[in-house]
All heavy atoms as TSV, in Angstrom:
chain	resi	resn	atom	element	x	y	z
A	1	GLY	N	N	14.977	19.239	-6.819
A	1	GLY	CA	C	15.182	18.935	-5.378
A	1	GLY	C	C	15.004	17.496	-5.108
A	1	GLY	O	O	14.793	16.669	-6.037
A	2	MET	N	N	15.005	17.169	-3.756
A	2	MET	CA	C	14.872	15.781	-3.337
A	2	MET	C	C	13.440	15.348	-3.583
A	2	MET	O	O	12.487	16.109	-3.321
A	2	MET	CB	C	15.194	15.705	-1.905
A	2	MET	CG	C	16.721	15.729	-1.598
A	2	MET	SD	S	17.463	14.184	-2.070
A	2	MET	CE	C	16.773	13.040	-0.863
A	3	PRO	N	N	13.250	14.106	-4.022
A	3	PRO	CA	C	11.852	13.647	-4.105
A	3	PRO	C	C	11.235	13.475	-2.680
A	3	PRO	O	O	12.025	13.274	-1.786
A	3	PRO	CB	C	12.040	12.244	-4.755
A	3	PRO	CG	C	13.394	11.868	-4.561
A	3	PRO	CD	C	14.190	13.128	-4.440
A	4	MET	N	N	9.973	13.532	-2.625
A	4	MET	CA	C	9.316	13.490	-1.344
A	4	MET	C	C	9.459	12.177	-0.660
A	4	MET	O	O	9.293	12.050	0.482
A	4	MET	CB	C	7.875	13.949	-1.554
A	4	MET	CG	C	6.802	13.167	-1.115
A	4	MET	SD	S	5.250	13.941	-1.661
A	4	MET	CE	C	4.320	12.432	-1.610
A	5	HIS	N	N	9.877	11.133	-1.433
A	5	HIS	CA	C	9.995	9.820	-0.817
A	5	HIS	C	C	10.990	9.750	0.300
A	5	HIS	O	O	10.996	8.738	1.024
A	5	HIS	CB	C	10.294	8.766	-1.902
A	5	HIS	CG	C	9.285	8.657	-2.945
A	5	HIS	ND1	N	7.923	8.752	-2.754
A	5	HIS	CD2	C	9.419	8.474	-4.296
A	5	HIS	CE1	C	7.264	8.592	-3.851
A	5	HIS	NE2	N	8.156	8.459	-4.878
A	6	GLY	N	N	11.865	10.752	0.409
A	6	GLY	CA	C	12.833	10.717	1.451
A	6	GLY	C	C	12.218	10.714	2.856
A	6	GLY	O	O	12.735	10.105	3.734
A	7	GLN	N	N	11.018	11.312	3.002
A	7	GLN	CA	C	10.356	11.442	4.314
A	7	GLN	C	C	9.286	10.305	4.532
A	7	GLN	O	O	8.731	10.206	5.556
A	7	GLN	CB	C	9.670	12.779	4.502
A	7	GLN	CG	C	10.607	13.899	4.502
A	7	GLN	CD	C	10.950	14.500	3.123
A	7	GLN	OE1	O	10.098	14.424	2.209
A	7	GLN	NE2	N	12.164	14.929	2.950
A	8	ILE	N	N	9.045	9.575	3.429
A	8	ILE	CA	C	7.919	8.613	3.526
A	8	ILE	C	C	8.375	7.365	4.245
A	8	ILE	O	O	9.402	6.790	3.955
A	8	ILE	CB	C	7.466	8.219	2.070
A	8	ILE	CG1	C	6.965	9.515	1.323
A	8	ILE	CG2	C	6.361	7.168	2.162
A	8	ILE	CD1	C	5.828	10.211	2.056
A	9	GLU	N	N	7.558	6.907	5.125
A	9	GLU	CA	C	7.699	5.588	5.798
A	9	GLU	C	C	6.616	4.724	5.282
A	9	GLU	O	O	5.421	4.992	5.551
A	9	GLU	CB	C	7.681	5.679	7.296
A	9	GLU	CG	C	8.934	6.374	7.837
A	9	GLU	CD	C	8.878	6.251	9.379
A	9	GLU	OE1	O	8.167	7.054	9.963
A	9	GLU	OE2	O	9.564	5.395	9.868
A	10	GLY	N	N	6.954	3.662	4.501
A	10	GLY	CA	C	5.857	2.829	4.000
A	10	GLY	C	C	6.451	1.590	3.336
A	10	GLY	O	O	7.685	1.395	3.497
A	11	VAL	N	N	5.707	0.856	2.664
A	11	VAL	CA	C	6.162	-0.406	2.013
A	11	VAL	C	C	6.019	-0.184	0.492
A	11	VAL	O	O	4.968	0.049	-0.039
A	11	VAL	CB	C	5.287	-1.582	2.444
A	11	VAL	CG1	C	5.795	-2.862	1.734
A	11	VAL	CG2	C	5.398	-1.727	3.920
A	12	ILE	N	N	7.158	-0.284	-0.206
A	12	ILE	CA	C	7.159	-0.108	-1.644
A	12	ILE	C	C	6.663	-1.385	-2.346
A	12	ILE	O	O	7.190	-2.445	-1.998
A	12	ILE	CB	C	8.475	0.367	-2.177
A	12	ILE	CG1	C	8.895	1.687	-1.632
A	12	ILE	CG2	C	8.489	0.401	-3.744
A	12	ILE	CD1	C	10.254	2.129	-2.023
A	13	VAL	N	N	5.654	-1.287	-3.177
A	13	VAL	CA	C	5.209	-2.426	-3.942
A	13	VAL	C	C	6.179	-2.630	-5.119
A	13	VAL	O	O	6.287	-1.811	-5.954
A	13	VAL	CB	C	3.777	-2.136	-4.474
A	13	VAL	CG1	C	3.294	-3.348	-5.328
A	13	VAL	CG2	C	2.811	-1.876	-3.344
A	14	THR	N	N	6.879	-3.763	-5.063
A	14	THR	CA	C	7.902	-3.993	-6.084
A	14	THR	C	C	7.332	-4.683	-7.338
A	14	THR	O	O	7.814	-4.510	-8.397
A	14	THR	CB	C	9.062	-4.832	-5.566
A	14	THR	OG1	O	8.574	-5.989	-4.936
A	14	THR	CG2	C	9.813	-3.951	-4.486
A	15	ALA	N	N	6.313	-5.499	-7.129
A	15	ALA	CA	C	5.762	-6.233	-8.269
A	15	ALA	C	C	4.326	-6.623	-7.937
A	15	ALA	O	O	3.969	-6.884	-6.791
A	15	ALA	CB	C	6.567	-7.531	-8.556
A	16	VAL	N	N	3.487	-6.570	-8.971
A	16	VAL	CA	C	2.084	-6.998	-8.856
A	16	VAL	C	C	1.792	-7.999	-9.975
A	16	VAL	O	O	1.954	-7.724	-11.114
A	16	VAL	CB	C	1.118	-5.790	-8.991
A	16	VAL	CG1	C	-0.311	-6.207	-8.773
A	16	VAL	CG2	C	1.480	-4.682	-8.000
A	17	GLU	N	N	1.384	-9.170	-9.531
A	17	GLU	CA	C	1.109	-10.242	-10.495
A	17	GLU	C	C	-0.047	-9.698	-11.470
A	17	GLU	O	O	-1.049	-9.186	-10.945
A	17	GLU	CB	C	0.662	-11.514	-9.850
A	17	GLU	CG	C	1.778	-12.205	-9.115
A	17	GLU	CD	C	2.821	-12.767	-10.001
A	17	GLU	OE1	O	2.489	-13.225	-11.105
A	17	GLU	OE2	O	3.984	-12.746	-9.670
A	18	PRO	N	N	0.066	-9.888	-12.761
A	18	PRO	CA	C	-0.881	-9.318	-13.736
A	18	PRO	C	C	-2.338	-9.717	-13.419
A	18	PRO	O	O	-3.239	-8.918	-13.595
A	18	PRO	CB	C	-0.450	-9.871	-15.045
A	18	PRO	CG	C	1.038	-10.085	-14.897
A	18	PRO	CD	C	1.225	-10.472	-13.480
A	19	ASP	N	N	-2.591	-10.933	-13.071
A	19	ASP	CA	C	-4.030	-11.369	-12.797
A	19	ASP	C	C	-4.402	-11.521	-11.351
A	19	ASP	O	O	-5.347	-12.179	-11.021
A	19	ASP	CB	C	-4.321	-12.657	-13.628
A	19	ASP	CG	C	-5.846	-12.879	-13.788
A	19	ASP	OD1	O	-6.519	-11.883	-14.031
A	19	ASP	OD2	O	-6.302	-13.994	-13.662
A	20	SER	N	N	-3.598	-10.891	-10.524
A	20	SER	CA	C	-3.860	-11.025	-9.092
A	20	SER	C	C	-5.045	-10.133	-8.638
A	20	SER	O	O	-5.414	-9.200	-9.331
A	20	SER	CB	C	-2.613	-10.674	-8.243
A	20	SER	OG	O	-2.292	-9.313	-8.513
A	21	ALA	N	N	-5.593	-10.392	-7.437
A	21	ALA	CA	C	-6.628	-9.536	-6.877
A	21	ALA	C	C	-6.056	-8.105	-6.702
A	21	ALA	O	O	-6.746	-7.144	-6.968
A	21	ALA	CB	C	-7.067	-10.120	-5.494
A	22	ALA	N	N	-4.766	-8.016	-6.291
A	22	ALA	CA	C	-4.176	-6.693	-6.092
A	22	ALA	C	C	-4.214	-5.879	-7.356
A	22	ALA	O	O	-4.571	-4.700	-7.418
A	22	ALA	CB	C	-2.794	-6.872	-5.556
A	23	HIS	N	N	-3.851	-6.525	-8.456
A	23	HIS	CA	C	-3.777	-5.844	-9.786
A	23	HIS	C	C	-5.192	-5.503	-10.223
A	23	HIS	O	O	-5.468	-4.338	-10.682
A	23	HIS	CB	C	-3.096	-6.689	-10.829
A	23	HIS	CG	C	-2.820	-5.981	-12.079
A	23	HIS	ND1	N	-3.664	-5.956	-13.144
A	23	HIS	CD2	C	-1.735	-5.267	-12.472
A	23	HIS	CE1	C	-3.169	-5.225	-14.153
A	23	HIS	NE2	N	-1.992	-4.815	-13.777
A	24	ARG	N	N	-6.146	-6.392	-10.077
A	24	ARG	CA	C	-7.503	-6.100	-10.487
A	24	ARG	C	C	-8.077	-4.935	-9.643
A	24	ARG	O	O	-8.975	-4.191	-10.135
A	24	ARG	CB	C	-8.412	-7.344	-10.329
A	24	ARG	CG	C	-8.176	-8.402	-11.371
A	24	ARG	CD	C	-9.328	-9.453	-11.340
A	24	ARG	NE	N	-9.388	-10.150	-10.116
A	24	ARG	CZ	C	-8.683	-11.242	-9.835
A	24	ARG	NH1	N	-7.826	-11.739	-10.729
A	24	ARG	NH2	N	-8.792	-11.883	-8.648
A	25	ASN	N	N	-7.683	-4.815	-8.450
A	25	ASN	CA	C	-8.170	-3.750	-7.552
A	25	ASN	C	C	-7.402	-2.448	-7.675
A	25	ASN	O	O	-7.671	-1.452	-6.985
A	25	ASN	CB	C	-8.208	-4.158	-6.038
A	25	ASN	CG	C	-9.303	-5.144	-5.787
A	25	ASN	OD1	O	-10.483	-4.704	-5.645
A	25	ASN	ND2	N	-8.982	-6.430	-5.771
A	26	GLY	N	N	-6.419	-2.379	-8.597
A	26	GLY	CA	C	-5.742	-1.186	-8.935
A	26	GLY	C	C	-4.380	-0.936	-8.342
A	26	GLY	O	O	-3.756	0.124	-8.580
A	27	LEU	N	N	-3.826	-1.912	-7.584
A	27	LEU	CA	C	-2.504	-1.756	-7.043
A	27	LEU	C	C	-1.461	-1.882	-8.154
A	27	LEU	O	O	-1.618	-2.778	-9.035
A	27	LEU	CB	C	-2.257	-2.837	-5.951
A	27	LEU	CG	C	-1.102	-2.614	-4.982
A	27	LEU	CD1	C	-1.389	-1.316	-4.176
A	27	LEU	CD2	C	-0.978	-3.792	-4.103
A	28	ARG	N	N	-0.403	-1.082	-8.154
A	28	ARG	CA	C	0.575	-1.062	-9.187
A	28	ARG	C	C	1.986	-1.077	-8.589
A	28	ARG	O	O	2.173	-0.576	-7.518
A	28	ARG	CB	C	0.421	0.186	-10.117
A	28	ARG	CG	C	-0.887	0.209	-10.875
A	28	ARG	CD	C	-0.912	-0.951	-11.862
A	28	ARG	NE	N	-2.217	-0.992	-12.575
A	28	ARG	CZ	C	-3.258	-1.774	-12.247
A	28	ARG	NH1	N	-3.218	-2.552	-11.222
A	28	ARG	NH2	N	-4.369	-1.763	-13.018
A	29	SER	N	N	2.898	-1.613	-9.337
A	29	SER	CA	C	4.301	-1.614	-8.952
A	29	SER	C	C	4.755	-0.192	-8.753
A	29	SER	O	O	4.485	0.743	-9.579
A	29	SER	CB	C	5.165	-2.287	-10.077
A	29	SER	OG	O	6.460	-2.234	-9.750
A	30	GLY	N	N	5.508	0.083	-7.688
A	30	GLY	CA	C	5.989	1.412	-7.426
A	30	GLY	C	C	5.093	2.170	-6.441
A	30	GLY	O	O	5.490	3.224	-5.842
A	31	ASP	N	N	3.895	1.706	-6.161
A	31	ASP	CA	C	3.044	2.337	-5.167
A	31	ASP	C	C	3.724	2.155	-3.765
A	31	ASP	O	O	4.438	1.127	-3.586
A	31	ASP	CB	C	1.647	1.601	-5.070
A	31	ASP	CG	C	0.836	1.970	-6.321
A	31	ASP	OD1	O	1.164	2.849	-7.091
A	31	ASP	OD2	O	-0.225	1.236	-6.483
A	32	ILE	N	N	3.447	3.057	-2.881
A	32	ILE	CA	C	4.028	2.947	-1.543
A	32	ILE	C	C	2.818	2.866	-0.573
A	32	ILE	O	O	2.047	3.803	-0.395
A	32	ILE	CB	C	4.840	4.211	-1.152
A	32	ILE	CG1	C	6.006	4.352	-2.201
A	32	ILE	CG2	C	5.395	4.058	0.234
A	32	ILE	CD1	C	6.798	5.618	-2.016
A	33	LEU	N	N	2.734	1.725	0.037
A	33	LEU	CA	C	1.670	1.491	1.042
A	33	LEU	C	C	1.984	2.191	2.362
A	33	LEU	O	O	3.009	1.826	2.936
A	33	LEU	CB	C	1.433	0.014	1.278
A	33	LEU	CG	C	0.905	-0.763	0.075
A	33	LEU	CD1	C	0.921	-2.261	0.404
A	33	LEU	CD2	C	-0.474	-0.295	-0.355
A	34	VAL	N	N	1.158	3.061	2.797
A	34	VAL	CA	C	1.421	3.777	4.090
A	34	VAL	C	C	0.366	3.447	5.124
A	34	VAL	O	O	0.487	3.898	6.284
A	34	VAL	CB	C	1.488	5.266	3.843
A	34	VAL	CG1	C	2.693	5.679	2.982
A	34	VAL	CG2	C	0.246	5.857	3.173
A	35	GLY	N	N	-0.684	2.702	4.765
A	35	GLY	CA	C	-1.652	2.340	5.821
A	35	GLY	C	C	-2.655	1.277	5.305
A	35	GLY	O	O	-2.873	1.139	4.073
A	36	VAL	N	N	-3.136	0.489	6.182
A	36	VAL	CA	C	-4.162	-0.474	5.944
A	36	VAL	C	C	-5.254	-0.322	7.018
A	36	VAL	O	O	-4.933	-0.391	8.182
A	36	VAL	CB	C	-3.612	-1.977	5.934
A	36	VAL	CG1	C	-4.756	-2.896	5.763
A	36	VAL	CG2	C	-2.585	-2.084	4.881
A	37	ASN	N	N	-6.472	-0.107	6.628
A	37	ASN	CA	C	-7.551	0.052	7.561
A	37	ASN	C	C	-7.233	1.001	8.694
A	37	ASN	O	O	-7.419	0.695	9.866
A	37	ASN	CB	C	-7.914	-1.343	8.165
A	37	ASN	CG	C	-8.411	-2.280	7.115
A	37	ASN	OD1	O	-8.979	-1.874	6.058
A	37	ASN	ND2	N	-8.249	-3.607	7.292
A	38	ARG	N	N	-6.706	2.118	8.326
A	38	ARG	CA	C	-6.329	3.213	9.289
A	38	ARG	C	C	-5.219	2.885	10.243
A	38	ARG	O	O	-4.969	3.597	11.187
A	38	ARG	CB	C	-7.567	3.614	10.098
A	38	ARG	CG	C	-8.718	4.244	9.230
A	38	ARG	CD	C	-9.765	4.847	10.113
A	38	ARG	NE	N	-10.786	5.451	9.253
A	38	ARG	CZ	C	-11.855	4.775	8.762
A	38	ARG	NH1	N	-11.951	3.488	9.020
A	38	ARG	NH2	N	-12.709	5.417	8.001
A	39	ARG	N	N	-4.488	1.768	9.983
A	39	ARG	CA	C	-3.285	1.478	10.698
A	39	ARG	C	C	-2.094	1.895	9.836
A	39	ARG	O	O	-1.995	1.516	8.719
A	39	ARG	CB	C	-3.217	0.008	11.047
A	39	ARG	CG	C	-4.308	-0.530	11.937
A	39	ARG	CD	C	-4.375	-2.025	11.930
A	39	ARG	NE	N	-3.260	-2.671	12.507
A	39	ARG	CZ	C	-3.306	-3.519	13.535
A	39	ARG	NH1	N	-4.398	-3.886	14.040
A	39	ARG	NH2	N	-2.212	-4.056	13.996
A	40	ARG	N	N	-1.135	2.599	10.485
A	40	ARG	CA	C	0.058	3.000	9.753
A	40	ARG	C	C	0.882	1.704	9.458
A	40	ARG	O	O	1.017	0.845	10.270
A	40	ARG	CB	C	0.932	3.913	10.620
A	40	ARG	CG	C	0.428	5.299	10.735
A	40	ARG	CD	C	0.505	6.120	9.436
A	40	ARG	NE	N	1.769	5.888	8.729
A	40	ARG	CZ	C	2.872	6.588	8.959
A	40	ARG	NH1	N	2.936	7.571	9.812
A	40	ARG	NH2	N	3.989	6.301	8.302
A	41	THR	N	N	1.414	1.667	8.234
A	41	THR	CA	C	2.337	0.615	7.839
A	41	THR	C	C	3.660	1.173	7.460
A	41	THR	O	O	3.837	1.506	6.263
A	41	THR	CB	C	1.636	-0.276	6.712
A	41	THR	OG1	O	1.362	0.571	5.611
A	41	THR	CG2	C	0.414	-0.933	7.185
A	42	ARG	N	N	4.556	1.331	8.408
A	42	ARG	CA	C	5.849	1.917	8.153
A	42	ARG	C	C	6.831	0.906	7.641
A	42	ARG	O	O	7.906	1.241	7.214
A	42	ARG	CB	C	6.368	2.540	9.428
A	42	ARG	CG	C	5.596	3.800	9.750
A	42	ARG	CD	C	6.025	4.332	11.167
A	42	ARG	NE	N	5.560	3.443	12.187
A	42	ARG	CZ	C	4.462	3.768	12.936
A	42	ARG	NH1	N	3.833	4.901	12.764
A	42	ARG	NH2	N	4.114	2.944	13.898
A	43	GLY	N	N	6.463	-0.375	7.666
A	43	GLY	CA	C	7.336	-1.445	7.131
A	43	GLY	C	C	6.575	-2.694	6.921
A	43	GLY	O	O	5.390	-2.739	7.190
A	44	VAL	N	N	7.264	-3.665	6.411
A	44	VAL	CA	C	6.583	-4.880	6.048
A	44	VAL	C	C	5.950	-5.611	7.273
A	44	VAL	O	O	4.843	-6.120	7.174
A	44	VAL	CB	C	7.570	-5.924	5.363
A	44	VAL	CG1	C	6.939	-7.234	5.111
A	44	VAL	CG2	C	8.090	-5.326	4.043
A	45	ALA	N	N	6.640	-5.592	8.359
A	45	ALA	CA	C	6.107	-6.235	9.575
A	45	ALA	C	C	4.692	-5.634	9.957
A	45	ALA	O	O	3.764	-6.266	10.278
A	45	ALA	CB	C	7.062	-6.133	10.757
A	46	GLU	N	N	4.705	-4.227	9.947
A	46	GLU	CA	C	3.431	-3.528	10.282
A	46	GLU	C	C	2.350	-3.849	9.203
A	46	GLU	O	O	1.174	-3.953	9.553
A	46	GLU	CB	C	3.680	-2.036	10.462
A	46	GLU	CG	C	4.417	-1.716	11.708
A	46	GLU	CD	C	4.499	-0.239	11.974
A	46	GLU	OE1	O	3.901	0.548	11.171
A	46	GLU	OE2	O	5.173	0.215	12.936
A	47	LEU	N	N	2.759	-3.928	7.981
A	47	LEU	CA	C	1.779	-4.214	6.961
A	47	LEU	C	C	1.191	-5.642	7.080
A	47	LEU	O	O	-0.041	-5.755	7.070
A	47	LEU	CB	C	2.500	-4.172	5.537
A	47	LEU	CG	C	1.625	-4.599	4.358
A	47	LEU	CD1	C	0.513	-3.628	4.148
A	47	LEU	CD2	C	2.491	-4.671	3.073
A	48	LEU	N	N	2.018	-6.593	7.363
A	48	LEU	CA	C	1.532	-7.941	7.580
A	48	LEU	C	C	0.635	-8.038	8.787
A	48	LEU	O	O	-0.366	-8.702	8.808
A	48	LEU	CB	C	2.682	-8.946	7.660
A	48	LEU	CG	C	3.466	-9.095	6.370
A	48	LEU	CD1	C	4.705	-9.994	6.605
A	48	LEU	CD2	C	2.657	-9.628	5.286
A	49	ALA	N	N	1.023	-7.349	9.866
A	49	ALA	CA	C	0.219	-7.369	11.126
A	49	ALA	C	C	-1.107	-6.738	10.833
A	49	ALA	O	O	-2.169	-7.231	11.296
A	49	ALA	CB	C	0.988	-6.602	12.249
A	50	ALA	N	N	-1.165	-5.649	10.084
A	50	ALA	CA	C	-2.484	-4.963	9.797
A	50	ALA	C	C	-3.312	-5.894	8.961
A	50	ALA	O	O	-4.538	-5.943	9.144
A	50	ALA	CB	C	-2.185	-3.634	9.071
A	51	MET	N	N	-2.740	-6.647	8.011
A	51	MET	CA	C	-3.532	-7.485	7.172
A	51	MET	C	C	-4.028	-8.733	7.888
A	51	MET	O	O	-5.122	-9.206	7.646
A	51	MET	CB	C	-2.728	-7.872	5.926
A	51	MET	CG	C	-2.524	-6.673	4.967
A	51	MET	SD	S	-1.528	-7.157	3.556
A	51	MET	CE	C	-2.307	-6.081	2.313
A	52	ARG	N	N	-3.216	-9.218	8.882
A	52	ARG	CA	C	-3.642	-10.386	9.677
A	52	ARG	C	C	-4.746	-9.954	10.650
A	52	ARG	O	O	-5.558	-10.747	11.043
A	52	ARG	CB	C	-2.445	-10.876	10.447
A	52	ARG	CG	C	-1.639	-11.916	9.681
A	52	ARG	CD	C	-0.707	-12.725	10.557
A	52	ARG	NE	N	0.269	-11.856	11.220
A	52	ARG	CZ	C	1.468	-11.666	10.796
A	52	ARG	NH1	N	1.893	-12.253	9.680
A	52	ARG	NH2	N	2.333	-10.943	11.534
A	53	ALA	N	N	-4.728	-8.688	11.074
A	53	ALA	CA	C	-5.637	-8.231	12.149
A	53	ALA	C	C	-7.099	-8.209	11.615
A	53	ALA	O	O	-7.978	-8.308	12.454
A	53	ALA	CB	C	-5.241	-6.838	12.628
A	54	GLU	N	N	-7.272	-8.054	10.363
A	54	GLU	CA	C	-8.677	-7.930	9.850
A	54	GLU	C	C	-8.770	-8.675	8.540
A	54	GLU	O	O	-7.828	-8.746	7.693
A	54	GLU	CB	C	-9.040	-6.415	9.614
A	54	GLU	CG	C	-9.095	-5.654	10.907
A	54	GLU	CD	C	-9.477	-4.205	10.667
A	54	GLU	OE1	O	-10.521	-3.983	10.019
A	54	GLU	OE2	O	-8.683	-3.345	11.014
A	55	ALA	N	N	-9.957	-9.180	8.276
A	55	ALA	CA	C	-10.243	-9.917	7.048
A	55	ALA	C	C	-10.440	-8.837	5.942
A	55	ALA	O	O	-10.663	-7.678	6.199
A	55	ALA	CB	C	-11.424	-10.826	7.151
A	56	THR	N	N	-10.377	-9.338	4.677
A	56	THR	CA	C	-10.707	-8.435	3.563
A	56	THR	C	C	-12.184	-8.040	3.660
A	56	THR	O	O	-12.948	-8.808	4.236
A	56	THR	CB	C	-10.392	-9.094	2.199
A	56	THR	OG1	O	-11.152	-10.313	2.163
A	56	THR	CG2	C	-8.917	-9.359	1.999
A	57	PRO	N	N	-12.594	-6.922	3.074
A	57	PRO	CA	C	-11.743	-6.034	2.261
A	57	PRO	C	C	-10.877	-5.147	3.140
A	57	PRO	O	O	-11.208	-4.825	4.195
A	57	PRO	CB	C	-12.829	-5.190	1.547
A	57	PRO	CG	C	-13.978	-5.146	2.483
A	57	PRO	CD	C	-13.983	-6.517	3.141
A	58	TRP	N	N	-9.667	-4.880	2.579
A	58	TRP	CA	C	-8.713	-3.960	3.227
A	58	TRP	C	C	-8.771	-2.596	2.517
A	58	TRP	O	O	-8.767	-2.555	1.313
A	58	TRP	CB	C	-7.315	-4.509	3.196
A	58	TRP	CG	C	-7.081	-5.757	3.909
A	58	TRP	CD1	C	-7.463	-6.023	5.232
A	58	TRP	CD2	C	-6.451	-6.941	3.432
A	58	TRP	NE1	N	-7.049	-7.273	5.566
A	58	TRP	CE2	C	-6.433	-7.869	4.539
A	58	TRP	CE3	C	-5.859	-7.270	2.248
A	58	TRP	CZ2	C	-5.872	-9.175	4.416
A	58	TRP	CZ3	C	-5.284	-8.528	2.141
A	58	TRP	CH2	C	-5.279	-9.460	3.226
A	59	ARG	N	N	-8.777	-1.574	3.332
A	59	ARG	CA	C	-8.684	-0.198	2.867
A	59	ARG	C	C	-7.171	0.147	2.796
A	59	ARG	O	O	-6.559	0.228	3.835
A	59	ARG	CB	C	-9.378	0.803	3.647
A	59	ARG	CG	C	-10.834	0.833	3.493
A	59	ARG	CD	C	-11.464	1.960	4.296
A	59	ARG	NE	N	-12.789	2.326	3.730
A	59	ARG	CZ	C	-13.773	1.466	3.759
A	59	ARG	NH1	N	-13.723	0.245	4.285
A	59	ARG	NH2	N	-14.973	1.827	3.288
A	60	LEU	N	N	-6.630	0.265	1.628
A	60	LEU	CA	C	-5.182	0.639	1.514
A	60	LEU	C	C	-4.973	2.075	1.296
A	60	LEU	O	O	-5.694	2.668	0.435
A	60	LEU	CB	C	-4.559	-0.124	0.310
A	60	LEU	CG	C	-4.689	-1.677	0.280
A	60	LEU	CD1	C	-4.023	-2.209	-0.988
A	60	LEU	CD2	C	-4.266	-2.291	1.526
A	61	SER	N	N	-4.138	2.660	2.037
A	61	SER	CA	C	-3.721	4.102	1.835
A	61	SER	C	C	-2.348	4.007	1.206
A	61	SER	O	O	-1.471	3.355	1.678
A	61	SER	CB	C	-3.633	4.860	3.165
A	61	SER	OG	O	-4.841	4.803	3.765
A	62	LEU	N	N	-2.255	4.675	0.014
A	62	LEU	CA	C	-0.937	4.590	-0.662
A	62	LEU	C	C	-0.593	5.905	-1.386
A	62	LEU	O	O	-1.404	6.757	-1.563
A	62	LEU	CB	C	-0.991	3.428	-1.674
A	62	LEU	CG	C	-2.015	3.407	-2.764
A	62	LEU	CD1	C	-1.519	4.018	-4.002
A	62	LEU	CD2	C	-2.460	1.975	-3.007
A	63	LEU	N	N	0.674	5.940	-1.699
A	63	LEU	CA	C	1.225	7.105	-2.465
A	63	LEU	C	C	1.605	6.574	-3.841
A	63	LEU	O	O	2.299	5.564	-3.942
A	63	LEU	CB	C	2.396	7.683	-1.727
A	63	LEU	CG	C	2.124	8.210	-0.335
A	63	LEU	CD1	C	3.434	8.583	0.329
A	63	LEU	CD2	C	1.215	9.387	-0.341
A	64	ARG	N	N	1.241	7.264	-4.828
A	64	ARG	CA	C	1.647	6.970	-6.220
A	64	ARG	C	C	2.143	8.261	-6.778
A	64	ARG	O	O	1.421	9.166	-7.105
A	64	ARG	CB	C	0.514	6.434	-7.050
A	64	ARG	CG	C	0.865	6.073	-8.493
A	64	ARG	CD	C	-0.270	5.431	-9.227
A	64	ARG	NE	N	-0.633	4.171	-8.651
A	64	ARG	CZ	C	-1.826	3.544	-8.855
A	64	ARG	NH1	N	-2.735	4.091	-9.633
A	64	ARG	NH2	N	-2.095	2.383	-8.287
A	65	GLY	N	N	3.463	8.382	-6.954
A	65	GLY	CA	C	4.032	9.669	-7.361
A	65	GLY	C	C	3.713	10.710	-6.293
A	65	GLY	O	O	3.955	10.517	-5.144
A	66	GLU	N	N	3.103	11.824	-6.689
A	66	GLU	CA	C	2.774	12.923	-5.771
A	66	GLU	C	C	1.401	12.741	-5.205
A	66	GLU	O	O	0.921	13.541	-4.376
A	66	GLU	CB	C	2.909	14.232	-6.448
A	66	GLU	CG	C	4.271	14.632	-6.979
A	66	GLU	CD	C	5.283	14.655	-5.841
A	66	GLU	OE1	O	5.087	15.372	-4.867
A	66	GLU	OE2	O	6.332	13.913	-5.912
A	67	ASN	N	N	0.650	11.670	-5.636
A	67	ASN	CA	C	-0.773	11.536	-5.207
A	67	ASN	C	C	-0.962	10.549	-4.099
A	67	ASN	O	O	-0.315	9.543	-4.093
A	67	ASN	CB	C	-1.583	11.084	-6.484
A	67	ASN	CG	C	-1.465	12.085	-7.587
A	67	ASN	OD1	O	-1.660	13.274	-7.446
A	67	ASN	ND2	N	-1.164	11.516	-8.766
A	68	ARG	N	N	-1.905	10.865	-3.256
A	68	ARG	CA	C	-2.320	9.941	-2.180
A	68	ARG	C	C	-3.576	9.318	-2.645
A	68	ARG	O	O	-4.516	9.971	-2.990
A	68	ARG	CB	C	-2.537	10.648	-0.858
A	68	ARG	CG	C	-2.894	9.799	0.291
A	68	ARG	CD	C	-3.002	10.646	1.552
A	68	ARG	NE	N	-1.768	10.886	2.207
A	68	ARG	CZ	C	-1.126	10.013	3.016
A	68	ARG	NH1	N	-1.680	8.851	3.299
A	68	ARG	NH2	N	0.024	10.331	3.534
A	69	LEU	N	N	-3.594	8.004	-2.642
A	69	LEU	CA	C	-4.785	7.220	-3.103
A	69	LEU	C	C	-5.331	6.282	-2.025
A	69	LEU	O	O	-4.571	5.914	-1.124
A	69	LEU	CB	C	-4.379	6.412	-4.385
A	69	LEU	CG	C	-3.789	7.149	-5.554
A	69	LEU	CD1	C	-3.378	6.079	-6.585
A	69	LEU	CD2	C	-4.738	8.113	-6.114
A	70	ALA	N	N	-6.583	5.919	-2.205
A	70	ALA	CA	C	-7.129	4.945	-1.332
A	70	ALA	C	C	-7.731	3.848	-2.170
A	70	ALA	O	O	-8.406	4.134	-3.183
A	70	ALA	CB	C	-8.227	5.554	-0.464
A	71	LEU	N	N	-7.418	2.561	-1.902
A	71	LEU	CA	C	-7.897	1.501	-2.655
A	71	LEU	C	C	-8.572	0.525	-1.768
A	71	LEU	O	O	-8.208	0.368	-0.587
A	71	LEU	CB	C	-6.780	0.736	-3.375
A	71	LEU	CG	C	-6.002	1.403	-4.532
A	71	LEU	CD1	C	-4.935	0.478	-5.072
A	71	LEU	CD2	C	-6.957	1.807	-5.621
A	72	LEU	N	N	-9.636	-0.164	-2.184
A	72	LEU	CA	C	-10.269	-1.211	-1.493
A	72	LEU	C	C	-9.827	-2.535	-2.084
A	72	LEU	O	O	-10.042	-2.774	-3.240
A	72	LEU	CB	C	-11.868	-1.042	-1.571
A	72	LEU	CG	C	-12.598	-1.795	-0.516
A	72	LEU	CD1	C	-12.268	-1.252	0.863
A	72	LEU	CD2	C	-14.101	-1.510	-0.767
A	73	LEU	N	N	-9.174	-3.342	-1.271
A	73	LEU	CA	C	-8.704	-4.632	-1.794
A	73	LEU	C	C	-9.536	-5.724	-1.265
A	73	LEU	O	O	-9.640	-5.952	-0.030
A	73	LEU	CB	C	-7.200	-4.833	-1.315
A	73	LEU	CG	C	-6.383	-5.955	-1.928
A	73	LEU	CD1	C	-6.272	-5.739	-3.439
A	73	LEU	CD2	C	-5.028	-6.069	-1.303
A	74	ARG	N	N	-10.200	-6.372	-2.172
A	74	ARG	CA	C	-11.173	-7.456	-1.773
A	74	ARG	C	C	-10.552	-8.804	-1.844
A	74	ARG	O	O	-9.755	-9.068	-2.664
A	74	ARG	CB	C	-12.394	-7.414	-2.740
A	74	ARG	CG	C	-13.122	-6.097	-2.654
A	74	ARG	CD	C	-14.332	-6.070	-3.583
A	74	ARG	NE	N	-14.926	-4.737	-3.681
A	74	ARG	CZ	C	-15.654	-4.214	-2.711
A	74	ARG	NH1	N	-15.835	-4.901	-1.576
A	74	ARG	NH2	N	-16.161	-3.009	-2.853
């Protein structure tokens, strides 16, 4: 059947620098960011707005395959 990503509104992580804070905190290429600090991030503009609105640490809500994960990005 169709993958569930058809209904997902989020931001796909295309690349994570190997020694970046994002990588050290567990973010991986292919993850789909769907929220930051309880704000929905349906696109890059909303993601950037959410990150500008609050200082780190950021609570990221993301999808990895069929799993929903939460990461703290410091």
